[in-house]
C-alpha positions as CSV (number, residue, x, y, z in Angstrom):
1,X,3.2,-15.7,22.5
2,X,3.3,-15.9,18.7
3,X,5.4,-18.6,17.1
4,X,8.6,-17.5,15.5
5,X,8.1,-16.3,11.9
6,X,10.5,-17.7,9.3
7,X,11.0,-16.8,5.6
8,X,10.0,-19.5,3.1
9,X,13.7,-20.1,2.3
10,X,14.5,-20.5,6.0
11,X,11.7,-22.9,6.5
12,X,12.7,-25.0,3.6
13,X,16.4,-25.0,4.6
14,X,15.5,-26.1,8.2
15,X,13.1,-28.8,6.9
16,X,15.9,-30.2,4.7
17,X,18.2,-30.2,7.7
18,X,15.8,-31.5,10.4
19,X,13.1,-33.5,8.8
20,X,13.6,-37.0,7.3
21,X,13.9,-36.6,3.5
22,X,11.6,-39.5,2.9
23,X,8.8,-37.3,4.3
24,X,8.2,-35.6,1.0
25,X,6.3,-32.3,0.4
26,X,3.6,-31.7,-2.2
27,X,5.3,-30.1,-5.2
28,X,8.7,-31.0,-3.8
29,X,10.6,-29.2,-6.6
30,X,8.8,-25.9,-5.8
31,X,6.8,-26.3,-2.6
32,X,4.0,-24.0,-1.4
33,X,4.3,-22.6,2.1
34,X,0.8,-22.6,3.6
35,X,0.3,-20.4,6.7
36,X,-3.5,-20.3,7.1
37,X,-6.6,-21.9,5.6
38,X,-10.4,-21.6,5.7
39,X,-13.0,-23.8,4.0
40,X,-11.6,-25.2,0.8
41,X,-9.0,-22.5,0.5
42,X,-5.3,-22.4,1.5
43,X,-3.2,-19.2,1.8
44,X,0.5,-18.9,1.5
45,X,2.9,-16.6,3.3
46,X,2.2,-13.8,0.8
47,X,-1.6,-14.1,1.1
48,X,-2.1,-15.8,-2.2
49,X,-5.1,-18.1,-2.2
50,X,-5.0,-21.7,-3.4
51,X,-8.0,-24.0,-4.1
52,X,-7.6,-27.2,-2.2
53,X,-8.7,-30.3,-4.1
54,X,-6.4,-32.6,-2.0
55,X,-7.2,-32.3,1.7
56,X,-9.8,-35.0,2.3
57,X,-8.6,-34.9,5.9
58,X,-10.1,-31.5,6.5
59,X,-13.5,-33.0,5.8
60,X,-15.9,-30.2,6.5
61,X,-13.4,-27.5,5.6
62,X,-10.2,-26.1,7.0
63,X,-10.5,-24.4,10.4
64,X,-14.3,-24.7,10.6
65,X,-15.4,-22.5,13.4
66,X,-17.7,-25.2,14.9
67,X,-14.8,-27.6,15.1
68,X,-12.2,-25.1,16.5
69,X,-14.8,-23.8,19.1
70,X,-15.6,-27.4,20.3
71,X,-11.9,-28.2,20.5
72,X,-11.0,-25.0,22.5
73,X,-13.9,-25.4,24.9
74,X,-13.1,-29.0,25.8
75,X,-9.4,-28.3,25.9
76,X,-10.0,-25.6,28.5
77,X,-12.3,-27.8,30.5
78,X,-10.5,-31.2,30.5
79,X,-8.3,-33.4,28.3
80,X,-6.9,-36.5,30.0
81,X,-6.0,-40.1,29.6
82,X,-8.9,-41.9,28.0
83,X,-8.9,-44.6,30.7
84,X,-10.7,-42.2,33.0
85,X,-14.5,-42.4,32.8
86,X,-15.9,-39.6,30.7
87,X,-19.2,-38.9,28.8
88,X,-17.7,-37.8,25.5
89,X,-16.4,-41.2,24.4
90,X,-19.7,-43.0,25.0
91,X,-21.9,-40.3,23.5
92,X,-19.6,-40.2,20.4
93,X,-19.6,-44.0,20.1
94,X,-23.4,-44.0,20.3
95,X,-23.6,-41.4,17.5
96,X,-21.3,-43.4,15.3
97,X,-23.3,-46.5,16.0
98,X,-26.4,-44.8,14.6
99,X,-24.7,-44.5,11.2
100,X,-23.6,-48.1,11.0
101,X,-25.3,-51.5,10.5
102,X,-26.8,-52.8,13.7
103,X,-24.2,-55.6,14.3
104,X,-21.3,-53.1,14.4
105,X,-21.7,-51.9,18.0
106,X,-18.3,-52.1,19.7
107,X,-15.8,-49.3,19.2
108,X,-12.0,-48.9,19.8
109,X,-10.7,-45.3,19.5
110,X,-7.2,-44.7,18.3
111,X,-5.2,-41.8,16.8
112,X,-4.7,-42.6,13.1
113,X,-6.0,-44.7,10.2
114,X,-2.8,-46.8,10.4
115,X,-3.4,-47.5,14.1
116,X,-7.0,-48.5,13.2
117,X,-6.0,-50.9,10.5
118,X,-3.3,-52.4,12.6
119,X,-5.8,-53.1,15.4
120,X,-8.3,-54.5,12.8
121,X,-5.6,-56.9,11.7
122,X,-5.1,-58.0,15.3
123,X,-8.8,-58.4,15.9
124,X,-9.2,-60.6,12.8
125,X,-6.3,-62.8,13.5
126,X,-7.3,-63.2,17.2
127,X,-11.0,-64.0,16.3
128,X,-10.3,-66.5,13.5
129,X,-7.2,-68.0,14.9
130,X,-5.8,-67.7,11.4
131,X,-3.0,-65.6,10.0
132,X,-3.4,-65.2,6.3
133,X,-4.9,-62.1,4.7
134,X,-6.3,-61.4,1.2
135,X,-5.8,-57.8,-0.1
136,X,-6.3,-56.0,-3.4
137,X,-3.5,-55.2,-5.8
138,X,-2.1,-51.7,-5.4
139,X,-3.8,-51.4,-1.9
140,X,-2.4,-49.1,0.8
141,X,-3.6,-49.5,4.4
142,X,-1.0,-47.5,6.4
143,X,2.6,-46.9,7.3
144,X,3.1,-49.3,10.2
145,X,5.2,-52.4,9.5
146,X,2.2,-54.7,9.9
147,X,0.3,-52.6,7.3
148,X,3.2,-52.3,4.8
149,X,3.1,-56.1,4.8
150,X,-0.6,-56.0,3.5
151,X,-0.1,-53.0,1.2
152,X,1.1,-54.1,-2.3
153,X,1.6,-50.4,-3.1
154,X,4.4,-50.4,-0.6
155,X,5.7,-53.9,-0.1
156,X,6.6,-54.3,-3.8
157,X,9.1,-51.5,-3.4
158,X,10.5,-52.9,-0.1
159,X,11.0,-56.5,1.2
160,X,8.4,-58.0,-1.0
161,X,5.3,-60.2,-0.3
162,X,5.0,-62.3,2.8
163,X,3.9,-65.9,2.6
164,X,0.8,-65.1,4.6
165,X,-0.4,-62.3,2.3
166,X,-2.3,-63.0,-0.9
167,X,-3.1,-60.4,-3.5
168,X,-6.4,-60.4,-5.5
169,X,-6.8,-58.5,-8.7
170,X,-8.0,-54.9,-8.3
171,X,-11.6,-54.7,-9.5
172,X,-10.9,-52.0,-12.0
173,X,-13.6,-52.0,-14.8
174,X,-11.6,-49.6,-16.9
175,X,-8.3,-51.4,-17.4
176,X,-8.6,-54.6,-15.3
177,X,-9.4,-58.2,-16.1
178,X,-13.2,-57.5,-16.5
179,X,-14.5,-54.3,-18.0
180,X,-17.8,-52.4,-17.9
181,X,-18.9,-54.5,-20.9
182,X,-18.8,-57.7,-18.9
183,X,-22.3,-58.9,-18.0
184,X,-21.5,-59.1,-14.2
185,X,-18.0,-57.7,-13.4
186,X,-18.8,-57.7,-9.6
187,X,-19.3,-61.5,-9.7
188,X,-16.4,-62.1,-12.0
189,X,-13.9,-60.2,-9.8
190,X,-15.4,-61.8,-6.6
191,X,-14.7,-65.2,-8.2
192,X,-11.0,-64.3,-8.5
193,X,-11.0,-64.0,-4.6
194,X,-12.8,-67.4,-4.4
195,X,-10.1,-68.9,-6.6
196,X,-7.3,-67.3,-4.6
197,X,-8.8,-68.7,-1.3
198,X,-8.8,-72.2,-2.9
199,X,-5.1,-71.8,-3.7
200,X,-4.4,-70.7,-0.1
201,X,-6.2,-73.8,1.2
202,X,-4.2,-76.1,-1.1
203,X,-1.1,-74.7,0.6
204,X,-2.5,-75.8,4.0
205,X,-3.1,-72.2,5.1
206,X,-6.2,-70.5,6.4
207,X,-7.7,-67.0,5.8
208,X,-8.2,-64.6,8.7
209,X,-9.5,-61.6,6.7
210,X,-10.2,-60.0,3.4
211,X,-8.9,-56.4,3.7
212,X,-10.0,-53.7,1.3
213,X,-10.6,-50.0,0.9
214,X,-14.3,-49.5,0.1
215,X,-13.1,-47.2,-2.8
216,X,-9.5,-48.0,-3.6
217,X,-7.8,-44.6,-3.7
218,X,-4.1,-45.2,-4.2
219,X,-5.2,-47.8,-6.8
220,X,-6.6,-45.0,-8.9
221,X,-9.9,-43.7,-7.5
222,X,-11.6,-47.1,-8.2
223,X,-15.3,-47.6,-7.7
224,X,-15.9,-51.3,-6.9
225,X,-18.5,-53.0,-9.2
226,X,-21.9,-53.6,-7.7
227,X,-22.3,-57.0,-6.0
228,X,-18.5,-57.4,-5.5
229,X,-18.2,-57.0,-1.7
230,X,-21.2,-59.1,-0.6
231,X,-20.0,-62.0,-2.8
232,X,-16.5,-61.7,-1.5
233,X,-17.8,-61.6,2.0
234,X,-19.7,-64.8,1.4
235,X,-16.6,-66.5,0.1
236,X,-14.3,-65.2,2.9
237,X,-16.8,-66.1,5.7
238,X,-17.2,-69.6,4.2
239,X,-13.5,-70.0,4.5
240,X,-13.5,-69.0,8.2
241,X,-12.4,-65.4,7.6
242,X,-13.9,-62.0,8.1
243,X,-14.5,-58.9,5.9
244,X,-12.6,-55.7,6.8
245,X,-13.7,-52.4,5.2
246,X,-11.1,-49.7,5.2
247,X,-13.1,-46.4,5.3
248,X,-10.1,-44.3,6.3
249,X,-10.3,-42.1,3.2
250,X,-13.9,-42.6,2.1
251,X,-16.1,-42.5,5.2
252,X,-18.3,-39.8,6.7
253,X,-20.4,-39.1,3.7
254,X,-17.9,-38.5,1.0
255,X,-19.9,-40.6,-1.4
256,X,-22.9,-38.3,-0.9
257,X,-25.6,-40.9,-1.2
258,X,-24.4,-42.9,1.8
259,X,-22.5,-42.2,5.0
260,X,-20.1,-45.1,4.4
261,X,-18.7,-46.1,1.0
262,X,-19.3,-49.8,1.6
263,X,-23.0,-49.0,1.6
264,X,-22.7,-48.5,-2.2
265,X,-22.5,-52.3,-2.4
266,X,-26.2,-52.6,-1.6
267,X,-28.6,-52.5,1.3
268,X,-28.1,-55.3,3.8
269,X,-24.3,-55.6,3.2
270,X,-22.2,-55.2,6.3
271,X,-18.5,-55.7,6.9
272,X,-17.3,-57.5,10.1
273,X,-14.9,-54.7,10.9
274,X,-14.9,-51.1,9.7
275,X,-11.9,-48.8,10.1
276,X,-12.1,-45.1,10.0
277,X,-9.7,-42.2,10.3
278,X,-8.6,-39.2,8.3
279,X,-11.9,-37.2,8.0
280,X,-13.4,-37.9,11.4
281,X,-11.3,-35.3,13.3
282,X,-11.1,-32.7,10.5
283,X,-7.4,-32.6,10.9
284,X,-7.2,-33.6,14.5
285,X,-5.7,-37.1,15.2
286,X,-8.8,-39.2,15.6
287,X,-9.5,-42.7,14.3
288,X,-11.6,-45.7,15.2
289,X,-12.4,-49.4,14.7
290,X,-16.0,-50.6,14.7
291,X,-16.7,-54.3,15.0
292,X,-19.2,-56.9,16.3
293,X,-19.6,-58.1,19.9
294,X,-18.4,-61.6,18.9
295,X,-15.1,-60.3,17.5
296,X,-14.6,-57.9,20.4
297,X,-15.2,-60.7,22.9
298,X,-12.5,-62.9,21.3
299,X,-10.1,-60.0,21.6
300,X,-11.0,-59.5,25.3
301,X,-10.8,-63.3,26.0
302,X,-7.1,-63.4,25.0
303,X,-6.5,-62.0,28.5
304,X,-4.3,-59.1,27.4
305,X,-5.6,-55.6,28.2
306,X,-5.9,-53.2,25.3
307,X,-5.7,-49.4,26.0
308,X,-4.8,-46.3,24.0
309,X,-3.7,-43.4,26.1
310,X,-4.9,-40.7,23.7
311,X,-7.5,-42.5,21.5
312,X,-11.0,-41.3,22.4
313,X,-9.8,-38.6,24.8
314,X,-12.4,-35.9,25.7
315,X,-11.1,-33.3,23.2
316,X,-10.9,-35.8,20.3
317,X,-14.5,-36.9,20.9
318,X,-15.7,-33.4,21.2
319,X,-14.2,-32.6,17.8
320,X,-15.7,-35.8,16.4
321,X,-19.2,-34.9,17.7
322,X,-18.9,-31.4,16.3
323,X,-18.0,-32.8,12.9
324,X,-21.0,-35.0,12.8
325,X,-23.2,-32.0,13.6
326,X,-21.6,-29.9,10.8
327,X,-22.2,-32.7,8.2
328,X,-25.9,-32.8,9.1
329,X,-26.5,-29.1,9.7
330,X,-24.8,-28.0,6.4
331,X,-26.1,-30.9,4.3
332,X,-22.6,-31.8,3.2
333,X,-23.7,-35.2,1.9
334,X,-26.2,-33.5,-0.3
335,X,-23.5,-31.1,-1.4
336,X,-21.1,-34.0,-2.2
337,X,-23.8,-35.5,-4.4
338,X,-24.7,-32.3,-6.2
339,X,-21.2,-30.9,-6.7
340,X,-19.6,-34.3,-7.3
341,X,-22.1,-35.1,-10.1
342,X,-21.5,-31.7,-11.6
343,X,-17.7,-32.2,-11.5
344,X,-18.0,-35.6,-13.2
345,X,-20.3,-34.2,-15.9
346,X,-18.0,-31.4,-16.6
347,X,-15.0,-33.7,-16.8
348,X,-16.9,-36.1,-19.2
349,X,-17.5,-33.1,-21.5
350,X,-13.8,-32.5,-21.4
351,X,-13.3,-36.2,-22.2
352,X,-15.2,-35.7,-25.4
353,X,-12.8,-32.9,-26.4
354,X,-9.5,-34.2,-25.2
355,X,-8.4,-37.7,-26.3
356,X,-5.9,-37.7,-23.4
357,X,-8.8,-38.2,-20.9
358,X,-9.4,-41.9,-21.1
359,X,-11.8,-42.4,-18.2
360,X,-13.8,-40.3,-15.7
361,X,-15.1,-42.1,-12.6
362,X,-16.2,-41.5,-9.0
363,X,-19.0,-41.1,-6.5
364,X,-19.8,-37.9,-4.7
365,X,-16.6,-35.9,-4.0
366,X,-14.4,-38.9,-4.7
367,X,-13.5,-38.4,-8.4
368,X,-10.7,-39.5,-10.7
369,X,-9.8,-38.6,-14.3
370,X,-7.4,-41.2,-15.9
371,X,-5.1,-39.8,-18.6
372,X,-3.8,-41.9,-21.4
373,X,-1.7,-41.4,-24.5
374,X,-3.8,-43.9,-26.5
375,X,-7.4,-44.7,-25.7
376,X,-7.3,-48.1,-27.4
377,X,-4.1,-49.3,-25.7
378,X,-4.9,-47.3,-22.5
379,X,-1.2,-46.3,-22.3
380,X,-0.7,-44.3,-19.0
381,X,0.0,-40.6,-19.7
382,X,2.1,-40.2,-16.5
383,X,4.1,-37.3,-17.7
384,X,1.1,-35.4,-18.9
385,X,-0.7,-35.9,-15.6
386,X,2.3,-34.6,-13.7
387,X,2.7,-31.6,-15.9
388,X,-1.0,-30.8,-15.6
389,X,-0.8,-30.9,-11.8
390,X,2.2,-28.7,-11.9
391,X,0.7,-26.1,-14.2
392,X,-2.6,-26.0,-12.2
393,X,-0.6,-25.1,-9.1
394,X,1.7,-22.5,-10.8
395,X,-0.8,-20.9,-13.2
396,X,-4.1,-21.1,-11.4
397,X,-3.2,-21.8,-7.7
398,X,-5.2,-25.0,-7.8
399,X,-3.9,-28.0,-5.8
400,X,-4.6,-31.4,-7.1
401,X,-2.6,-34.6,-7.1
402,X,-2.2,-37.9,-9.0
403,X,-2.5,-41.5,-8.0
404,X,-2.9,-45.0,-9.5
405,X,-0.2,-47.6,-10.3
406,X,1.2,-45.3,-13.0
407,X,0.5,-41.9,-11.3
408,X,-1.7,-41.0,-14.3
409,X,-5.0,-40.5,-12.5
410,X,-5.8,-36.9,-11.5
411,X,-7.8,-37.3,-8.3
412,X,-10.2,-35.0,-6.5
413,X,-10.9,-35.5,-2.8
414,X,-11.5,-31.9,-1.7
415,X,-13.1,-30.7,1.6
416,X,-16.9,-31.4,1.5
417,X,-17.7,-27.7,1.2
418,X,-16.3,-27.7,-2.3
419,X,-18.7,-25.7,-4.5
420,X,-20.2,-25.7,-8.0
421,X,-18.1,-22.6,-8.8
422,X,-15.0,-24.5,-7.6
423,X,-15.8,-27.4,-9.8
424,X,-16.3,-25.2,-12.8
425,X,-13.1,-23.3,-12.2
426,X,-11.0,-26.5,-11.9
427,X,-12.4,-28.0,-15.1
428,X,-12.1,-24.7,-17.1
429,X,-8.4,-24.5,-16.1
430,X,-7.8,-28.2,-17.0
431,X,-9.5,-27.5,-20.4
432,X,-7.2,-24.5,-21.0
433,X,-4.0,-26.3,-20.1
434,X,-4.8,-29.5,-22.1
435,X,-5.7,-27.3,-25.1
436,X,-2.5,-25.5,-24.8
437,X,-0.5,-28.7,-24.6
438,X,-2.3,-30.1,-27.7
439,X,-1.7,-26.9,-29.7
440,X,1.6,-25.6,-28.6
441,X,3.7,-28.3,-27.1
442,X,5.1,-31.8,-27.8
443,X,4.2,-33.1,-24.3
444,X,1.2,-35.2,-25.2
445,X,2.6,-36.7,-28.3
446,X,5.9,-37.7,-26.7
447,X,4.3,-38.9,-23.5
448,X,4.9,-42.6,-23.1
449,X,5.8,-45.0,-20.2
């Protein structure tokens, strides 16, 4: 039986009445009602097509037939509590293990990135016997209470910083403490973590973990300087802690050149825990924690059983396996490298023509363009970024979003099937809109925060 069909106005009215208002929509002043999707495209109730530059969750493309077929076939056969013995979970774990450093060989399957990061925090604290955590400024690790506590992006708007949480500077080489002109920004930013750990020790406290996104996304599409993570891991491990890499947004080949974003930090570097989520189920709730046998043993030895009713169920794992197959079969990592490089090059050409584009950065299909009102002062062009996103949606049916501490970074994290033509369309439209703003409107000149 088909679901009841509602008009857009009815849907919006019911949502306002029934759904918590803190659960905000994209384009909340004039939302888009999406009724179907395929690949990198979304379709509204009138059949109008939108180019999706936002949905990094739908990693290999919306409604990919290989994913939907795998889900339907397994659902028809069996889906049950993951505490029953079944092949899918071990076959999937084995496939994931083949993509990771050899020491990461124990897996815990959960339903979301937030669950994965919460479990990683528990594992770290149990293994080390310590409580304190070092995080990066502007970080976001999930919506559970434990993760709000280690997410400056959230806790600064709420109850504030807990005494066991310590915030290190974001390694932003565009507007941070150390820029690209520094002889070794990776070492310099790592040393800020070393200094922070020393301050923690002076307070009589001990570190359990350093927790960081491999590419900080909410922080503004940041690419960590080379050498940063290995050096931080050295400092953290010397202090008795472990290194946790949050790959919830960046894993599964988004960087193109590597399967995991942390691999950008150099061959031989391995975190002690890797968390993953969003892309691994292509929209289906599927997430995971990968760790070492030593850390897993400490968690087992606490005597308290851990189970997750749905995490790693047969359907979830069938979907996960199908997604890995699609990435390989369709060379989506290669596509991320080719299209992402083309997108960055096109944006950098725009940067030469539009003073409002202060920086273009990214790896693979993880790209950001930071807008500023003054290149010397690097004043965030928040209003311009917001207006650009709005006009792209309304005039060109292109969905992008902003992020960063000042919401002035236009970010691109599209499905991995994003094409060269898509990249050219987006950049041409941005060019047209920025040119119009410069020639016909006061927006750019008056933009100031």
